[in-house]
C-alpha positions as CSV (number, residue, x, y, z in Angstrom):
1,M,6.8,-6.0,-95.7
2,T,8.9,-3.3,-97.2
3,D,12.7,-3.3,-97.1
4,R,12.7,-0.3,-94.8
5,T,10.3,-2.1,-92.4
6,A,12.5,-5.2,-92.5
7,E,15.6,-3.1,-91.7
8,L,13.8,-1.3,-88.8
9,E,12.6,-4.6,-87.5
10,A,16.1,-6.1,-87.6
11,A,17.5,-3.1,-85.8
12,V,14.9,-3.2,-83.1
13,L,15.3,-7.0,-82.6
14,A,19.1,-6.6,-82.4
15,Q,18.8,-3.8,-79.8
16,D,16.2,-5.9,-77.8
17,A,18.6,-8.9,-77.8
18,L,21.5,-6.7,-76.6
19,I,19.3,-5.2,-73.8
20,A,18.1,-8.7,-72.8
21,A,21.7,-10.0,-72.6
22,A,22.7,-7.1,-70.4
23,Q,19.7,-7.7,-68.2
24,G,20.5,-11.4,-67.9
25,L,24.0,-10.5,-66.8
26,L,22.7,-8.1,-64.1
27,T,20.2,-10.7,-63.0
28,R,23.0,-13.3,-62.6
29,Y,25.0,-10.7,-60.6
30,L,22.0,-9.9,-58.3
31,A,21.5,-13.6,-57.8
32,K,25.1,-13.9,-56.7
33,E,25.9,-16.2,-59.6
34,I,28.8,-14.0,-60.8
35,E,31.1,-11.6,-59.0
36,S,31.5,-7.9,-59.8
37,P,34.7,-8.2,-61.9
38,S,33.1,-10.9,-64.0
39,L,30.0,-8.8,-64.5
40,I,32.0,-5.7,-65.6
41,E,34.1,-7.8,-68.0
42,A,31.0,-9.4,-69.5
43,L,29.2,-6.1,-69.9
44,L,32.2,-4.5,-71.5
45,R,32.4,-7.4,-74.0
46,L,28.7,-7.2,-74.7
47,L,28.5,-3.4,-75.0
48,D,31.8,-2.9,-76.9
49,G,32.0,-6.1,-78.9
50,P,30.7,-7.8,-82.0
51,Q,27.1,-7.9,-80.9
52,Q,27.0,-4.2,-80.2
53,R,28.8,-3.4,-83.5
54,E,26.3,-5.4,-85.4
55,T,23.4,-3.7,-83.7
56,Q,24.9,-0.3,-84.5
57,R,25.3,-1.4,-88.1
58,L,21.7,-2.5,-88.4
59,V,20.5,0.8,-86.8
60,A,22.6,2.9,-89.1
61,K,21.4,1.0,-92.1
62,A,17.7,1.3,-91.0
63,F,18.1,5.0,-90.6
64,G,20.2,5.5,-93.7
65,V,23.2,6.7,-91.6
66,A,26.3,5.2,-93.0
67,P,29.0,4.2,-90.5
68,E,32.5,4.9,-91.5
69,G,31.6,6.3,-95.0
70,V,29.6,3.3,-96.2
71,Q,26.6,4.3,-98.4
72,Y,23.3,2.4,-98.2
73,H,20.8,2.6,-101.0
């Protein structure tokens, strides 16, 4: 496996995990396990938190797009 393939795989897996986590929260909401305010708070943490930032970093690295001026070689 090439470095580029590994980077793309890591980015795809990170995005998949983020989507799965969001789907899990929505499933819990639909099953009446959590209330609307808790759902919104959890989604905001998920989509604007460390997991999302790491996913964005992996995607940027895989596509050679440097976030915040960082250079990837």
